[in-house]
C-alpha positions in Angstrom: -9.9 7.7 -21.3 -9.9 6.3 -17.9 -10.1 2.4 -17.6 -10.7 0.3 -14.5 -10.4 -3.6 -14.6 -11.4 -5.8 -11.9 -10.7 -9.6 -12.0 -11.7 -12.4 -9.6 -10.3 -15.7 -10.5 -12.4 -18.9 -10.0 -11.3 -22.0 -8.5 -9.6 -21.0 -5.2 -9.0 -24.1 -3.1 -10.5 -24.2 0.5 -8.1 -22.2 2.8 -7.2 -23.9 6.1 -5.3 -22.4 9.1 -1.7 -22.0 8.3 -2.1 -21.7 4.4 0.1 -19.6 2.5 -2.0 -16.9 1.0 0.8 -15.4 -1.0 1.4 -18.7 -2.7 -2.3 -19.2 -3.3 -2.6 -15.5 -4.8 0.3 -16.2 -7.0 -1.0 -19.4 -8.3 -4.5 -18.0 -8.8 -3.6 -14.9 -10.9 -0.8 -12.9 -12.4 0.1 -9.4 -11.3 1.7 -6.3 -12.7 3.4 -3.5 -10.6 0.6 -1.1 -9.7 -2.0 -3.8 -9.2 -4.2 -3.6 -6.2 -5.0 -7.1 -4.6 -8.2 -7.2 -2.5 -8.5 -10.2 -0.2 -11.6 -10.9 1.7 -11.2 -10.8 5.5 -12.8 -14.4 5.7 -10.0 -16.1 3.8 -7.5 -14.0 5.9 -9.4 -15.3 9.0 -9.2 -18.7 8.0 -5.4 -18.7 7.2 -4.7 -17.1 10.6 -6.7 -19.7 12.5 -9.5 -17.1 13.6 -12.2 -19.8 13.3 -14.0 -20.6 16.6 -16.7 -23.2 17.5 -19.9 -21.6 19.0 -22.2 -18.7 17.8 -21.8 -15.0 17.2 -23.8 -14.3 20.5 -21.2 -16.3 22.3 -18.2 -14.4 21.0 -19.6 -10.9 20.8 -18.6 -9.9 24.3 -15.1 -10.8 23.7 -15.0 -8.8 20.5 -16.8 -5.8 21.9 -15.2 -2.4 22.9 -18.6 -0.6 23.3 -22.0 -1.5 22.5 -23.4 1.3 20.1 -27.1 0.1 19.6 -29.3 -2.8 20.0 -32.6 -3.6 18.0 -34.1 -6.7 18.7 -31.6 -9.5 17.8 -29.3 -7.0 16.2 -26.4 -5.6 18.2 -24.1 -3.0 16.8 -20.8 -2.6 18.5 -17.4 -0.7 18.1 -15.0 -3.6 18.1 -11.4 -3.6 19.4 -10.3 -2.5 15.9 -12.3 0.5 16.2 -14.8 -0.7 13.6 -18.6 -0.2 14.2 -20.2 -3.3 12.9 -23.3 -5.6 13.5 -22.0 -8.4 15.8 -18.6 -6.8 15.9 -17.7 -8.2 12.4 -18.1 -11.8 13.6 -19.5 -14.0 10.6 -20.9 -17.4 10.5 -21.4 -17.6 6.7 -18.9 -19.5 4.5 -17.5 -21.5 7.4 -18.4 -25.1 8.7 -21.7 -25.3 10.5 -21.2 -24.8 14.2 -18.2 -22.4 13.6 -17.8 -18.7 13.4 -15.1 -16.5 11.9 -13.5 -13.6 13.9 -11.8 -10.7 12.0 -8.0 -10.8 11.8 -6.3 -9.5 14.9 -4.5 -6.9 12.8 -5.8 -6.6 9.3 -3.3 -3.9 8.4 -0.5 -6.1 9.5 -2.0 -9.0 7.5 -2.0 -6.8 4.5 1.6 -5.8 5.0 2.5 -9.4 5.3 0.8 -10.3 2.0 2.2 -7.2 0.1 5.8 -8.1 1.2 5.6 -11.8 0.3 4.2 -10.8 -3.2 7.4 -8.6 -3.8 9.7 -11.2 -2.3 8.2 -14.3 -4.1 6.5 -12.7 -7.1 8.8 -9.7 -7.8 5.8 -7.3 -8.2 5.0 -4.1 -6.2 1.4 -4.2 -5.6 -1.0 -2.7 -2.9 -3.2 -5.0 -0.7 -6.6 -4.4 0.7 -8.3 -6.5 3.3 -12.1 -6.2 2.8 -15.1 -6.9 5.0 -18.8 -6.3 4.6 -20.6 -3.5 6.7 -23.9 -1.6 6.8 -24.1 2.2 6.4 -25.9 4.8 8.6 -29.0 6.0 6.6 -28.6 3.5 3.8 -30.2 0.0 3.2 -28.1 -2.9 2.4 -24.4 -3.5 2.9 -21.2 -2.9 1.0 -17.5 -4.0 1.4 -15.1 -1.6 3.0 -11.5 -1.9 3.6 -10.5 -3.0 7.1 -6.7 -3.6 6.2 -4.4 -1.9 3.8 -0.8 -1.8 2.7 0.9 0.1 0.0 -1.9 2.1 -0.8 -3.1 5.8 -0.6 -6.3 4.9 1.5 -8.0 8.4 1.0 -7.4 11.2 -1.5 -7.3 14.5 -0.1 -8.8 17.1 -2.2 -9.2 19.9 0.4 -7.8 23.3 -0.9 -8.2 22.2 -4.6 -10.7 23.9 -7.0 -13.1 22.3 -9.4 -13.6 23.5 -13.1 -15.8 26.4 -11.9 -13.2 27.7 -9.5 -14.9 26.5 -6.3 -12.6 25.5 -3.5 -13.1 22.0 -2.1 -13.2 22.2 1.6 -13.5 18.7 3.1 -13.6 16.1 0.1 -11.7 13.2 1.1 -12.6 10.1 -1.0 -12.1 6.9 0.9 -10.5 5.2 -2.1 -9.6 2.0 -0.1 -13.5 1.6 0.5 -14.2 2.3 -3.0 -11.8 -0.5 -4.3 -13.2 -2.8 -1.6 -16.6 -2.2 -3.0 -15.6 -2.6 -6.7 -13.9 -5.9 -5.8 -17.1 -7.2 -4.2 -18.8 -6.9 -7.5 -16.8 -9.7 -8.9 -15.9 -11.7 -5.8 -19.4 -12.1 -4.8 -20.6 -13.6 -1.4 -21.2 -17.2 -2.8 -18.7 -17.7 -5.7 -15.7 -18.9 -3.7 -13.8 -16.1 -5.2 -11.7 -14.5 -2.2 -9.0 -12.6 -4.4 -9.7 -9.7 -6.7 -7.0 -7.8 -8.7 -7.9 -4.2 -9.6 -5.8 -2.7 -12.4 -5.9 1.0 -13.6 -5.2 2.8 -10.3 -1.5 2.5 -10.2 -1.3 6.3 -9.0 -2.8 5.0 -5.7 0.1 2.4 -5.1 2.9 3.3 -2.9 6.7 2.5 -3.5 7.9 -0.8 -2.4 8.7 -0.6 1.2 6.3 2.1 2.0 3.2 0.6 3.4 1.3 3.8 3.9 -1.0 4.4 7.0 -3.2 1.4 6.5 -7.0 1.3 6.8 -6.7 2.2 10.4 -6.5 5.6 9.2 -9.9 5.6 8.0 -11.3 5.0 11.5 -12.5 8.1 13.1 -11.5 8.3 16.9 -14.1 7.4 19.5 -16.2 10.6 20.1 -15.4 12.0 16.6 -18.0 10.5 14.5 -21.1 12.3 15.6 -22.9 8.9 16.1 -21.3 7.3 19.1 -24.5 5.8 20.2 -27.8 4.7 18.5 -30.7 7.1 19.1 -32.3 5.2 22.0 -29.0 4.5 23.6 -27.8 8.0 23.4 -31.0 9.1 25.4 -30.4 6.4 28.0 -26.6 7.1 28.3 -27.4 10.8 28.8 -29.8 10.2 31.5 -27.5 7.9 33.3 -24.7 10.3 33.0 -21.9 7.8 33.9 -18.4 9.4 33.4 -17.4 6.2 31.4 -20.1 6.9 28.8 -19.2 10.4 28.1 -16.3 10.0 25.4 -18.4 9.0 22.6 -20.6 12.1 22.9 -17.7 14.0 21.6 -15.9 17.1 22.7 -17.5 19.8 24.8 -19.9 22.1 23.0 -19.6 25.8 23.3 -21.2 27.3 26.3 -23.5 29.3 24.1 -25.0 26.1 22.4 -25.6 24.5 25.8 -27.2 27.7 27.3 -29.4 27.9 24.3 -30.5 24.2 24.7 -31.1 24.5 28.4 -33.3 27.4 27.7 -35.1 25.6 24.9 -35.7 22.2 26.8 -36.1 23.1 30.4 -36.8 26.8 30.4 -34.0 27.8 32.7 -31.7 30.7 32.0 -27.8 30.0 32.6 -25.6 32.8 33.3 -21.7 33.0 32.7 -19.7 33.0 36.1 -17.0 35.3 34.7 -14.4 32.7 35.5 -11.7 31.8 33.0 -12.9 28.1 32.8 -16.0 29.3 30.7 -18.3 27.8 33.4 -22.1 28.5 33.5 -24.4 28.9 36.6 -28.0 28.2 36.6 -30.5 28.0 39.3 -32.4 24.7 39.0 -35.6 23.4 40.8 -35.1 19.9 42.2 -37.5 18.6 39.7 -35.7 19.4 36.8 -32.1 18.4 38.0 -32.2 15.1 36.1 -33.0 16.9 32.8 -30.4 19.4 33.4 -27.8 16.7 34.2 -28.7 14.8 31.0 -28.5 17.9 28.7 -25.3 18.9 30.2 -23.8 15.5 29.9 -24.8 15.1 26.4 -23.0 18.5 25.5 -19.8 17.3 27.1 -20.1 19.2 30.3 -20.6 18.3 34.0 -22.8 19.6 36.7 -21.5 20.3 40.2 -23.5 21.8 43.1 -22.4 24.8 45.0 -23.2 26.1 48.7 -26.2 27.6 47.6 -29.5 25.9 47.3 -30.6 24.8 43.8 -27.6 26.6 42.3 -25.6 24.3 39.8 -22.2 25.1 38.2 -21.7 23.7 34.7 -18.2 23.2 33.4 -16.7 21.5 30.1 -15.5 18.1 31.0 -11.8 17.6 31.2 
């Protein structure tokens, strides 16, 4: 039998800048080795002085690494932590009116500090997760995810293992740090004033004292590797603009055969191989189709260059 227990104590005092979260956590609950402490990012932000006067709209430019999509009043951005979130993770709930909460500057470091403090002052080896709420592509609603972690196996790699039927698992990688954050949110809630949750029953995921592990940053895919670097509308616009600074989120260059097939299907042109070692393609393109050819080429991670021959274009993989 497998048993998982999740406890969120009531009565946490209001956290102010400079407050000691380790002392509060030790006051609010008891720990045993192998526990996982989940702390909401909001309370970490408060303790670290990340509250600001103003609105989310005022603060968003400073938290934005790249705009992913806009729909009406909603702006989805990739923030400086690499997280793709509505309003960059800036929040105006559970804070005094007229103020907003920015995410912790380094959630993994925040988790490491709390974990170290619990070992030093409580004598317990626990893992720590910093959680925040995020939406999901293709799904309605939100759930909590891990934006910081210390002392935890954040993802279990099942690749290469076999199931009970003998089938090999190829890409199975459960993001257990996110699953623990979601489980904790079921008991912390949004309005209950319970920012701490203790999860008991997964000591197998807790690393030895002194080994903080890779942190939640290991769950963030590099820019351009997530298949969804822009929203659908934004991807079309970025491809048509074809600005070099916008290309990275489109990912690595596609194979030449894939690009050639798309050019044939969309604009009816027939590319040919140049025979050069760089894998370049040549295509004769009427002036009226240059814009479309450039956009297709850009979206596939390639670049278009003119040649000395009229209407002749040389296509090469970027980089």
